[in-house]
N, C-alpha and C positions, 0 to 999 in steps of 0.2 A: 477890445486891448483892455481895459479895466481887469477883465473875468481871466486873459491869458497870466497878467502878471500877478491877480491873485492866487491862478492853480500854480504858478512855477515859484513863490513864494511861501507855500505852505500856508496862509493865511484863512481861516473859514472863520465864512459869514452866515448870515441869514438869522431867523426868530430861534425861539427857545419855545418849547410848549409851558404851558400855563405851570406855576409850580406857589404853592400859595406856603402858609407856616404851616397848616397845619399837615403839611406836608414835610419841612422840620420838625415838629414836635413828635410825629409817629417815628422818627427812628434817634434823633434826640430830646426825650422826654424831660430828661434831665434841667431843659433851659424852658419848658415851658407852664404850664401853670399848676400852682401850689394848691396842697388841697383844700385851701382857702381861697382858689380862682384868683389869687397874683400870680405874677410873672415872677421867675428867678431876674428875664433879663424882661425889659417893657417892650411890650410889643410895637411901640415902636423905633425903639433901635431895632430889635431884630426884623421888620419891616422894611427896615434900612440898609439892613447890611442882605438882608433877599436881592432889593432891587440891585444894589450894588453886584452881589455876583450873578443876578440873571444880564447884566452887563457882562462880565467879564469870563465867567463860564459857559462857553456855546457847545451846545448841542453838536451842533456839527463837527465838533473837533472832538468832544467825548463821547457822545454815542451811548451805546448800555450804560455807562459810569457817568455820563450827565447829573444823574440824582442826587449820588455819591460825591458827585465831584461841587455841585450846591450845599449840596450837608457841611461838608466840610467845613468848605468858606464858611459859610453863614457860624459852626462851630468855633471855628477860628476866633473871627472876630471877636462872639458874644465873649466867648471865655477872656480875651482879650479887654471885654468891656468892663465884667466882673471886677477880672485883676486892676483897674483905674478907679472904679467904684471910692469916693471917700466918705466918710459921714457929714451931713453937713457942717455939722460941729467941731468940727475938728480942727478948723479954721486952716490957712494959709499950710503952712506945715502938713497936715493933713494929707489936704490936698496936694502939693508935690509927691510927701512919699507915695503915694497911691498912684501918680503918673510918673516915678521912676518907671527908666527899664528897667529889665531884670533878667540877669545873667544866670549862672553856676553858681555856686557855690562850691567854693572847692575846700575850706578848710573852715572849722569851727572849733574856738575856745571858750572855756569857763574862764579860766583866773583872767578877770584883769578885759572881758570881754573881747574878742576878736572873731570875723567873719572875713572872709577872702571871697569875691569874687568873678570871676571867668565871666568876662563881658566878648571876647572872640568869636564866641559860639557864632552870634547874631550879628557884627561888624563883619563877618567873614560872610564874604559872596554876597554883595550886598549891592551887586547888580541881578542878582540872580533872584533867588528865591528866600534871602536873607529873612526876611520878615516873620516867614513861614517859620521861622526854625524856632518860634518861641513857644508853644505849645504842639501837644501832643495831634491835635487837626489841622494843623497847618503844614508837619512834618507827614504825614500824610497825603494831607495836598500834592505838595512839594511833588511826593515819591510818583504821585499816581501820571501829574499833570509832568512831571522830569517824560515820562514816556510816552503820552499820546501829543507830545509836544513836536517827539522828535519824528519823523516826516522824510519820506521817501524821494528822491530829489532827480531828473534826469535832464543833462543839461545835453546838447548835440549842437 
């Protein structure tokens, strides 16, 4: 019975083929090892996002785009990680600043310093892909994911 419900509801299940951090670094070397063998994003963090991607991006749904989806997902979260990294010596204010949500700067002034930020882009569509609108990788993932998530449905 569950198989019939899963088919009718367009739910895709199954296991993914192997995908390792070297697969990710081959596509996005900017996150990988620097010349001194240190990583832009610590390997443990990249692995954490790889594990999360493996649970969210299913090959049964993405088919030939599966590696693209995995890579975009991991790159999105690695970018957010890098944006949120604070210098440990910056104190509470530095940590809070690094962890702030980032909107789109709509205007900047020089005299008496003024910056206007629009957060509506990340707040709109919160029920869907809103969180993925904050990076170029997330936007690509959402665009492809929305196409692949649309499934035909037959009701009789």
